[in-house]
C-alpha angles and dihedrals in degrees: 000000000000117000120195111224098182135094119234114253110230136180110273095011117149114215099172122016111250094028120099123258121241120266110218121185145132121288088182117014123208089246092053092045090064087077092057105043140047120285111286093018116109135163137189122215114191131212126204130185113192145136116253093248095073128128117333106350144171123231119214122198090262088068088071104018127051092213095039126113114280124214093275091055099051109109114238091236088066091058111030140051092012121161105244137211127182133208124198126215140169093188124106095216116042126191132181091287087078089073095049094211091298122168104260100154110140092356137121105247113206124190115209111201100156090236092126088080087075094054112138092016132101089244090068091069099052129073097348122182116256145161128261128234088253090057090051092049090052092050090050092049091049091051099241110184101209136003127205136176136188096225142084095275137354086227130057111256102205088107135022092258117110104184096161092054089045095052100039099040089043086061094047092252109145118227127213120198135184094033122163142195092041089139088070094063126093115240090255142347098075131114120229125213119187112152117159125202112291099248123167115226095016126113098187137033139160116268138197095228117189141162131220115213 
């Protein structure tokens, strides 16, 4: 079974308050294409203007570090066909105790908070669940390969500090934020795929994340 873990990107959708929404429109409409092709043959070419932090997206080290790997430099094995394990929480602040000393070495670690139910509402932007620096340090020490969460940010945003991004991206561990449908996954035994577009000079880009169970 394949389970889609990504939100749909729509015109005018706000992912993170204060950042602009995507503008999605035709570059070439079907009506206009009639002038370019044979009778009965039409095409649509779309145009999108958006910031990289839109929808469900993956962060590469370059997002946080000037000399870090950008999206084009992330190896595929860090993004696709990863053995996955999921942890469930109803807490706002989550430390290493969430993982209960589980074996996460080489695995995609997903944190299910249930926050995705607030997607496209004002509630989504306030008081979101997140990890602590101690949790990130534990994940780094245990050699997790990838970390994702179904909430606004993997870090708390009360201050400008982003210790979880700092620790994980500093260890070349990609981060995925704004995931969804994590409640549909088994606790383990699934494979995660989350490869963004291979863009040079970008540290973040939307992704069609999905799991195979």
